[in-house]
N, C-alpha and C positions, 0 to 999 in steps of 0.2 A: 503493499500499499504506499502510495507517495506522501511524503511529509508536507507536500504543498497542495493548496486549495484552488490555486489560480496562477496564470502565467500574466505577467506584467509585460506588455510590449511597448516598453518605454526605458530609456537610458537616464532619465530625470531623478537626479538624487532626491528631488523635493517630492517627487510623486512617490517614490519609495520610503520617505520619511512619513508622509501622509497614510500610506497603507499600512505601514508598522506600527502607527498611532493608533489606528482603530483595531488592530489585533490581526490582521489578514496573513496567513501563511502563504507566501507567494515566492514565486522565482520570476527572474527576468529573462526575456527572449528578446534577441535582435531582430529588427525588421528594419528595412531600408524602403521607405515609401516616399515618393517625389511629393513635394509639397508646392504645387503650382495651382494658383487659383484659376478657376477657368473662367472666360469672360462674361458669361451672364450668372455666375454663382453670387448668390448674397453672402455677406460674412458669416452668416449663421449656417448657410447650406455648406459652405466651405469648411468651417471648423467640424461640423458634423460627418462630411465625407472623410477628412482626414482621421478623424478618430475611429470610423468605421473601417478605413482602409488598413489603418495600424493593426486593429483588433483581429481582422480577417487574416492578415499577413502572419500575426503572430500565431493564432490558432493552426495555421498550416505548418509551423515550425515547432510547435509546443507538444505536449505530450496528452493530448487530448483533453486538458484541462480547460474549463472556462478561460477566456484570455480577454484582458482589459487593455483596450488602447484608449488613449486620451490626446488632445491637443488643446492648446491655448492660444487665441488670437488677442489683438488689441484692435480695436476700432475707434477711430475718431470722424464722426459726420459721414459715415458711409465708407471711409477709406480703411482699409486694413493696414497695420503699421506692423510689418515683419520684423524679424532681426535686422539691426542696422549694417548695410553693407559696409561702411566705412564711416570717418568720423563726420564728414558733411552730411551725409546721410542722416546720421544721429543728432547732430545739431539743428537741423531741420525739423525733425520729428519731435524733438524736446520742446522748440520754440512753438510748434502747434499746441503741444499738450500744457504749455505753462498756464497756470491759473484757470484752466479748463477742465470740465468733465469728460471722460472718454469711457469707453465700454471695454470691459475684458469679458470674451467669451470661452468657457471652457466646455466642450463637448467630452464625454466618455462613451463608450460602446463596449459592451461584452458579447462575446460571440463564443457559442458552445454548439457544436454539430452544426444543425441546421437553423439554428435560432441565433438573432441578434438584437439587442436593444440599445438604443441611444438616448442618451438625456444630456441637455444643455443647461448650463447655468450662465446667465449674464448679471454681470456686477457693474455698477457706476462706480468710477474712482474719480475723486476730485483732487487735481494737483494744486497747489499754492502757487503763486507767483514765483518763478524761478528766474534769477539773475543770470546773465550770459556766462559769468566766471564761474558760476555754480555748475552749469552745464559742460563746461571745458573741465574742471576738475574731476567732475563725475566720469567723464569719458576716460580721462586718465587713469582710473581707478581698474579699467578694465572689466568691470562688471556689465556694462550696457551690451557689450560683443555677441552675446550668445542669448539674449533676452528677448522675446517679443516685445514691441513696444520701446525696446532700448532699457528697460529697468527691471529689477526684483524687488517687490514690495517688501520681503522677507529679507532683504539685504541693505545694501547701502541706500538704495533708491527708496527705500521707505520713508526717508526725510522729506520727500517732495509731497507725499499724500497726505492731505489735508483730512479727509475723509472717505469712507466709502459706503455705498448702500448695497447690501447684497452680502456674499459670502468671501471671507478672508483667504479661505484655503481654495476655493476656485481660483482667484488671482494668482496664488502661488502655483497653482497647476493641477489641482485634483479637487472637486467639490466634494466633501466627505459626505454629507448629507444624501446626495443623489448618488454618490457611489456605494453608499450602504444599502440604499434602496434597490439598486441595481443586483448588488450582490445576494441579496435576500431572495431576488427573483431566480437567481441561477443557483440558489441553495449553497452559497458558498459562505462558510461560517465567518464571522467577526469576533473580536474579543477574546482570540485564541491566545494562550501562553506559550511561549517557547518552552520546547522540552530540553 
């Protein structure tokens, strides 16, 4: 009998921490999914498709266990803000977000055999006004380079957040309420202690 109840199709250390927090016994499977938004795709459709694609790809290489895929995007006025390509991309992104509200959408999908379920959490994130020098200094930390929207709320970028309306864990990368609901639907236990 497997000592795991779930495969996680993600390399994100934040998603691993959140699954561990709710007591899920899981193993990580590596997947390679192309993350390119289709022209007619809304931000919500895009993040749902990515989560579904990751979950399906992970199930194909897993041990037949339910497989969780997830994706997080940042949206500002209909525009998806991906990971910054370079410093100038990041600077432009943060000038848009400064003093404004944006949305963070995290989609999760669990695939098992012929069944798949997707849930999305959308959270409003309000940034305080950010000075140009702060944007420059934050870039120099290296943190923005691998983050959707160019920041991590759980890291150094948290100082820019005035408030959120929604789920903190979703902004980090895994909405634990929605995740627990999906896990229950697929009979994946939570609150398990390590043996």
